[in-house]
C-alpha positions as CSV (number, residue, x, y, z in Angstrom):
1,M,20.1,-67.8,166.7
2,M,16.3,-67.7,166.3
3,E,16.5,-67.0,162.6
4,L,17.7,-70.5,161.8
5,P,14.7,-72.4,163.2
6,I,12.3,-69.9,161.5
7,A,14.1,-70.2,158.2
8,G,14.2,-74.0,158.5
9,A,10.5,-74.2,159.2
10,I,9.6,-71.9,156.3
11,A,11.9,-74.0,153.9
12,L,10.2,-77.2,155.1
13,F,6.7,-75.7,154.5
14,L,7.7,-74.5,151.0
15,A,9.2,-77.8,150.1
16,L,6.0,-79.6,151.1
17,V,3.8,-77.2,149.2
18,V,5.9,-77.6,146.0
19,L,5.8,-81.4,146.4
20,L,2.0,-81.4,146.8
21,L,1.5,-79.1,143.9
22,S,3.8,-81.0,141.6
23,L,2.2,-84.3,142.4
24,N,-1.4,-83.2,142.2
25,L,-1.3,-80.8,139.3
26,T,1.2,-82.3,136.8
27,S,1.6,-86.0,137.5
28,L,-0.3,-88.9,136.2
29,W,0.3,-90.9,139.3
30,K,-2.4,-92.9,141.0
31,W,-4.9,-91.3,143.4
32,W,-3.4,-93.0,146.5
33,I,0.0,-91.5,145.8
34,K,-1.6,-88.0,145.6
35,A,-3.5,-88.7,148.8
36,G,-0.3,-89.7,150.5
37,A,1.2,-86.4,149.4
38,I,-1.7,-84.6,150.9
39,V,-1.3,-86.5,154.2
40,L,2.4,-85.8,154.2
41,T,1.8,-82.1,153.7
42,L,-0.8,-81.9,156.5
43,S,1.7,-83.7,158.8
44,G,4.3,-81.1,157.9
45,I,1.9,-78.4,158.9
46,V,1.4,-80.0,162.3
47,V,5.2,-80.3,162.7
48,L,5.5,-76.6,161.8
49,Y,3.0,-75.7,164.5
50,F,5.1,-77.3,167.2
51,V,8.3,-75.8,165.8
52,F,6.8,-72.3,165.8
53,T,5.4,-72.6,169.3
54,G,8.9,-73.1,170.6
55,V,10.2,-70.1,168.6
56,I,7.6,-67.4,169.0
57,G,7.7,-67.0,172.7
58,W,5.5,-69.7,174.2
59,A,6.7,-70.9,177.6
60,S,8.9,-74.0,177.3
61,T,8.2,-77.2,179.2
62,G,11.7,-78.5,178.6
63,A,14.6,-78.7,181.1
64,M,15.6,-75.4,182.7
65,P,19.3,-74.4,183.0
66,E,21.2,-75.5,186.0
67,R,22.0,-71.9,187.1
68,F,19.8,-69.0,186.3
69,S,18.6,-65.6,187.4
70,L,14.9,-65.2,188.0
71,L,13.4,-62.2,186.4
72,A,9.6,-62.7,186.9
73,T,7.0,-65.3,187.9
74,R,3.3,-65.9,187.4
75,I,1.4,-68.5,189.4
76,V,-1.8,-69.9,188.0
77,E,-3.4,-72.0,190.7
78,P,-5.5,-75.1,189.9
79,D,-9.2,-74.4,189.3
80,K,-11.3,-76.8,191.4
81,M,-14.5,-75.9,189.5
82,T,-13.2,-76.9,186.0
83,G,-10.4,-79.3,187.1
84,A,-7.8,-77.3,185.1
85,P,-4.3,-77.9,186.4
86,G,-2.2,-75.1,187.8
87,H,1.0,-73.8,186.3
88,I,4.0,-71.7,187.4
89,Y,5.5,-69.5,184.7
90,L,9.1,-68.4,185.2
91,W,11.0,-65.9,183.1
92,I,14.7,-66.6,183.6
93,E,18.2,-65.8,182.2
94,E,20.9,-68.4,182.2
95,V,24.0,-67.4,184.2
96,D,27.5,-68.9,184.6
97,D,29.4,-69.6,187.9
98,R,30.2,-65.9,188.4
99,Q,26.5,-64.9,187.9
100,I,27.2,-63.4,184.5
101,V,24.3,-63.7,182.1
102,I,25.2,-66.0,179.2
103,G,21.9,-66.2,177.3
104,P,18.8,-64.3,176.5
105,P,15.7,-64.4,178.7
106,R,13.5,-67.5,178.3
107,A,10.1,-68.4,179.6
108,F,9.5,-71.8,181.3
109,E,6.3,-73.5,182.5
110,V,6.4,-75.9,185.4
111,P,3.4,-77.7,186.9
112,Y,1.8,-76.4,190.0
113,Q,2.3,-78.9,192.8
114,V,1.3,-78.5,196.5
115,E,3.9,-80.1,198.7
């Protein structure tokens, strides 16, 4: 299932590159249209960055499954010297009501909070 987001991201990038090249190399359009195409292409690259961070294994900050099996944890405590916040990293597998794994392992990041 991971192939679809990667293929979509690559297709988006290629479409933006072709658009930019066609507008800036062969058209007689005004400079502000060409500048808009450059801004659109750069925006697409930023979108691709966020798409790929969700695909290539970075820990997700999204909602975790309701039922899961915990595989591993890593706790990064807040740094008082630099003021960096702490995080808890969880590697989990989603399970059903009978504790049968129904999805591949995923990494999640939750904020470190002292209660």
